[in-house]
N, C-alpha and C positions, 0 to 999 in steps of 0.2 A: 780286458786291461792291455793297453798297449805300452809297451816299455822299449825306450829307446837307448842304448849305450854307445857312448862314443868316447874315445881316448884322445885327448888333446894336450899338446906341448904348450906351457904356459910361458910367457915371455914377461908378463906383466901381473897384476891382481885383476884383470879382465877377462872374460870368458866369451865368445861369441859362439851361440849354439843355433844351428837350423833346425827348425821343427817343422814336420809334415803340415800341408794346409789344413787337415781335418783338426788339428789342435789349435789352430788360429782361434783367438777371443775367448780361451779357455783358461781356467785355474789351472795351472801346472804345480806339481811339487818337484824341485830339483834337488837332487842330493849330490854333492861334491866329494869325491874319495880321491886319495892318491893311488895311483896305479902303479903297482911294483911290477916292472919288466923285468928287474933283475931283484932277487929275494935279497942280494946284498945292498941294494941301493938305498933302503930305509931302515932305520930302526925302529922297530915296533914298541910302542909303549902301551903296556897292558894296565888295565884300571885295578887300583887297589881295593882290597876286600871293604874298606869303608865306603868307596865311591859305588861299589854293585850293591851293596846294603841300601844306598840312597836312591837307587833307581825305581823301587816301588813307591817312593813316595813324591815323584816327579809327576807334575799334572800336564802330561803330554797331549791330552785330547780334551774334547768340549762336550758338554752334554748336549744331546741331539733333542732339539724340541720336536717331539713326535706326539702328535695327537691322534695317531690311528689305532682304531680299536682292533686288534688282533684276534680278539676272541671270535670275530664274526668269520674269520677265514676258514 
């Protein structure tokens, strides 16, 4: 798995990210997180117990349509 990490300074609600040629025309997952360069720059908001209990109920994935017969392996 290839991972790219870059820290950018935002001036608007748009980001421009340069990716390697090997990733062109591929489906990519992009995750945007705030980068705390100074721990006092951000107030961290922790999830409540109620929110944590709901995590297991979220459908974050999709079923894989897999017709492979693994018993033959």
